[in-house]
N, C-alpha and C positions, 0 to 999 in steps of 0.2 A: 695713645697708649691708654691714657684712662679709659675710655670708651671700649677696647678691647679687652681690657682685664673686667671691667664691670660685667660687661655681656658672657663674656665667659665664664664668672662665679656665677651669677644671677640665672643664666638661663640652661648652660653648658654642664654644668659643675654639681649639678643633682644628680647626672647618671654615674658620678663616680662615687656617691657615699650608699652606706645604706641603713635601709628604712631604720627606725624604732624599733618595730617587731624582730627585725634581721639583729640586729644588735643586742636583744633583749633575749632572745633566744638562743645564741650562739655564748652569752653566759649563761644562761639556765644550765645549758647542755655545757660548759668547761670552763669554768668560773676559775677556776686554780690547779688544772687536772683532774678534778672528780668532780663530773659533773651532779647537779643535784638532782636529774632523774633516772640518778640508779638507786636512789633511795628513794625519793618523795615520786616516781611514777612519772610518766612523759609530761603528765598536765599538774602534777600537783599533789593528785588525788591520796597520795599514799601507797606503799606497797610493802609485801613482806618480803625484806631481803635475805634472810635464814630462821630456819630452824636448826637445833641444837639441842645438844644434853649436855647439861652440867649439874655433876651434883646428882647423876639420876632423874632428874627433871626434865622434862622436856620444856625449852625454851623460844620465844620466838623474838627477834630482831626484826620489827615494824615501824621504821620512823613514822609521824602523823603526817595527814594530808598540811601540805601549807596552802593551796588554794581559796580558803575559804578564811583566812586571818584577817584580821584587819591591819592598816599600813603599821601602826606602834605598835601592836603584838610580832610581829612581820620584822620590823627593825630591830626589838629586840630579841628576839629568838636569833636572830643573825649575830648578834654581838655578846651574848651570852656563852659560858660555857658548858656543854651538853656531852653525856655520855656517847658516844659516834658519833657523833656532832663534829665534822672538821671545821677548825678557823682558816676564812676566807682574807678574813682584816679585807673587807668591801668597803668600798669608798660610799658614803652616801648616794650619790650618784648613781652606782651598780647597784645598790638595795632597791632602789627605786624602780631603776631597769626591771630589775627581778619580778619586781612584785608588779611592773607596767605585763610582764609577759604573762603570767597568772592571772591575771587582772580577764586578760583580751583570749585566754585559750580556755577560760570559764564559762567567758560569752558565749564564746564560740561553741561549747559543749550544750548549753541550752538552747542555741539556737538550732542547733543539729537534731537535738531531742524532739522538738517539735514537730 
């Protein structure tokens, strides 16, 4: 019995789990109902979400790029209250996964630019 369990878990079990990148990507695209990409862009590059007129003055809502932050600043930003930024109440492991996703996407973009 032990041999069967060992064989299944260590050799066949890997087929049933998602990769770190798949998990990170799904977390980035839908952490708690509102995906990061809607405001920060597909790769965390930032984007203009809306332009509007307020008191006869043209305004722009453009969340910043988050793909070039160091982990400490990224962690702090996700745990501070900011205008326009929903609170996700992410765990430290989820924040690490999001950071991993952004780093990998940034490396892919640099590699493809060459």
